[in-house]
C-alpha positions as CSV (number, residue, x, y, z in Angstrom):
1,M,-11.3,100.1,-61.1
2,R,-10.7,97.7,-64.0
3,L,-13.5,96.5,-66.2
4,T,-13.4,93.1,-67.8
5,W,-15.2,92.3,-71.1
6,T,-17.9,90.7,-69.1
7,G,-18.4,93.8,-67.0
8,I,-18.5,96.0,-70.1
9,L,-21.1,93.7,-71.8
10,L,-23.1,93.7,-68.6
11,L,-23.0,97.5,-68.3
12,Q,-24.0,97.8,-72.0
13,A,-26.9,95.4,-71.5
14,L,-28.1,97.4,-68.5
15,L,-27.8,100.8,-70.2
16,L,-29.0,100.0,-73.7
17,P,-32.7,99.9,-72.8
18,I,-32.4,103.2,-71.0
19,I,-30.5,104.9,-73.8
20,S,-32.8,103.6,-76.5
21,L,-35.9,105.0,-74.8
22,G,-35.2,108.4,-76.4
23,D,-34.9,106.9,-79.8
24,S,-38.3,105.0,-79.7
25,P,-40.8,106.8,-77.5
26,G,-44.1,105.1,-76.6
27,P,-47.2,105.8,-78.7
28,F,-48.0,108.9,-76.7
29,R,-46.4,111.5,-74.5
30,N,-47.9,114.1,-72.2
31,V,-47.2,117.8,-73.1
32,P,-48.1,119.6,-69.8
33,T,-46.0,122.7,-70.5
34,L,-48.1,123.9,-73.5
35,D,-49.6,127.3,-73.0
36,L,-53.2,126.5,-74.0
37,R,-54.9,129.8,-73.3
38,V,-55.5,130.4,-77.0
39,F,-57.9,127.4,-76.9
40,R,-60.3,129.4,-74.7
41,C,-61.1,131.4,-77.9
42,Y,-63.0,128.3,-79.2
43,P,-66.7,128.7,-78.3
44,N,-66.9,125.8,-75.9
45,P,-64.2,123.5,-74.3
46,G,-63.7,120.7,-76.7
47,H,-61.3,118.2,-78.2
48,H,-58.9,119.0,-81.0
49,V,-56.6,116.8,-83.1
50,I,-53.9,118.8,-84.9
51,A,-52.0,116.4,-87.2
52,S,-50.0,118.9,-89.3
53,E,-48.9,122.5,-89.6
54,A,-51.8,123.1,-92.0
55,D,-54.2,121.8,-89.3
56,L,-52.5,124.1,-86.8
57,A,-52.9,127.2,-89.1
58,Q,-56.6,126.3,-89.7
59,A,-57.3,125.9,-86.0
60,L,-55.7,129.2,-85.1
61,A,-57.6,131.0,-87.8
62,K,-60.8,129.4,-86.5
63,F,-59.9,130.5,-82.9
64,S,-59.2,134.1,-84.0
65,A,-62.7,134.4,-85.6
66,H,-64.2,133.5,-82.2
67,C,-61.9,135.6,-80.0
68,R,-62.7,139.2,-79.5
69,E,-60.0,139.7,-77.0
70,P,-57.2,142.0,-77.9
71,E,-54.7,139.6,-76.4
72,F,-55.3,136.9,-79.1
73,Q,-52.0,137.6,-80.8
74,P,-50.0,137.3,-77.5
75,M,-51.9,134.1,-76.6
76,K,-51.2,132.7,-80.1
77,S,-47.5,133.6,-79.8
78,A,-47.3,132.0,-76.3
79,F,-48.9,128.8,-77.6
80,L,-46.6,128.6,-80.6
81,S,-43.5,129.3,-78.5
82,S,-44.5,126.6,-76.0
83,L,-45.2,124.2,-78.9
84,A,-41.8,124.8,-80.4
85,A,-40.2,124.2,-77.0
86,A,-42.1,120.9,-76.7
87,G,-40.4,119.6,-79.8
88,L,-43.4,118.3,-81.6
89,R,-42.5,116.6,-84.9
90,W,-45.4,117.1,-87.3
91,D,-44.0,114.4,-89.6
92,R,-44.3,111.8,-86.8
93,E,-46.7,113.2,-84.2
94,A,-50.1,114.7,-83.9
95,L,-51.2,117.0,-81.1
96,V,-54.3,116.2,-79.2
97,V,-55.9,118.9,-76.9
98,V,-58.8,117.9,-74.7
99,G,-61.1,120.2,-72.9
100,E,-64.1,119.9,-70.6
101,W,-66.1,122.1,-68.2
102,Y,-67.5,121.3,-64.8
103,G,-70.4,123.1,-63.2
104,T,-68.5,124.4,-60.1
105,G,-65.4,126.5,-60.2
106,M,-64.1,124.7,-57.2
107,A,-63.6,121.5,-59.2
108,R,-60.0,120.6,-60.2
109,A,-59.0,118.2,-63.0
110,H,-56.0,116.4,-64.3
111,L,-55.4,114.2,-67.4
112,E,-54.6,110.5,-67.2
113,L,-53.2,108.7,-70.3
114,G,-53.0,105.0,-71.0
115,Q,-53.4,102.4,-73.7
116,S,-56.0,99.7,-73.4
117,R,-55.2,98.1,-76.7
118,P,-52.8,98.7,-79.6
119,G,-53.5,101.7,-81.7
120,V,-55.8,103.3,-79.1
121,V,-54.8,105.9,-76.5
122,D,-57.2,106.4,-73.6
123,A,-57.3,109.9,-72.2
124,T,-59.3,110.4,-69.1
125,I,-60.2,113.8,-67.6
126,V,-60.4,113.1,-63.8
127,W,-62.3,115.7,-61.7
128,K,-61.9,116.2,-58.0
129,L,-64.4,118.2,-55.9
130,P,-63.8,119.5,-52.4
131,P,-66.6,118.9,-49.8
132,P,-69.7,121.2,-50.1
133,P,-70.7,124.0,-50.3
134,H,-69.7,124.6,-53.9
135,T,-69.7,127.8,-55.8
136,P,-72.0,128.2,-58.9
137,D,-69.2,129.3,-61.3
138,T,-67.7,127.0,-63.9
139,A,-64.3,125.3,-64.0
140,V,-62.6,124.5,-67.3
141,F,-59.8,122.0,-67.9
142,R,-57.6,121.7,-71.0
143,G,-54.8,119.2,-71.4
144,A,-52.5,118.3,-74.3
145,F,-50.5,115.3,-75.4
146,A,-48.8,114.1,-78.5
147,V,-49.4,110.7,-80.2
148,R,-47.2,108.9,-82.7
149,K,-49.0,108.8,-86.0
150,D,-47.5,105.5,-87.0
151,A,-48.7,103.8,-83.7
152,V,-52.0,105.4,-82.9
153,T,-55.2,105.5,-85.0
154,T,-57.7,106.7,-82.4
155,V,-57.9,108.5,-79.1
156,S,-60.7,107.7,-76.7
157,V,-61.5,110.6,-74.4
158,T,-63.6,110.1,-71.3
159,G,-64.7,112.9,-69.0
160,K,-67.2,113.6,-66.3
161,D,-70.1,111.8,-67.9
162,G,-68.2,108.6,-68.6
163,R,-69.1,108.3,-72.3
164,P,-66.1,108.1,-74.5
165,V,-65.5,110.4,-77.4
166,V,-63.5,108.8,-80.1
167,L,-61.1,111.0,-82.1
168,A,-59.4,109.8,-85.3
169,I,-55.7,110.3,-85.9
170,R,-54.8,111.1,-89.5
171,R,-51.4,110.0,-90.7
């Protein structure tokens, strides 16, 4: 097969957008592989913005004060290992962890991310319930994603009650 200059230029034009995606990611990225068990040490499921390594150390210290479980250190280590594997860049990105509970343990949730306007990431926790009867225990959902500090100023989190919670992203 012989490529002409036109063919080479056409191939380059087709591949350049795909190749450049890795260089300039969108304003957010899902991080579903994080081990978030350490966040259960926080008194209630909630939302956390961790914008630096100092924020991370402060959050983990706060969690350890609330966690009486002897497995805190293994949970912390698992979280830090999964965070390193996710390749978060503290100089460019902030980590957002969202959490919410539902009044039946049979509920299942997932996280949907989008952007309704520049500078704002919309995070929606979507709950699904099977048909009744339901059990009286509680389901907890936690999800994580990274946002680019230079592109995102706020995250709007919406859960089961429909009222958004607005989180500021520090640069």
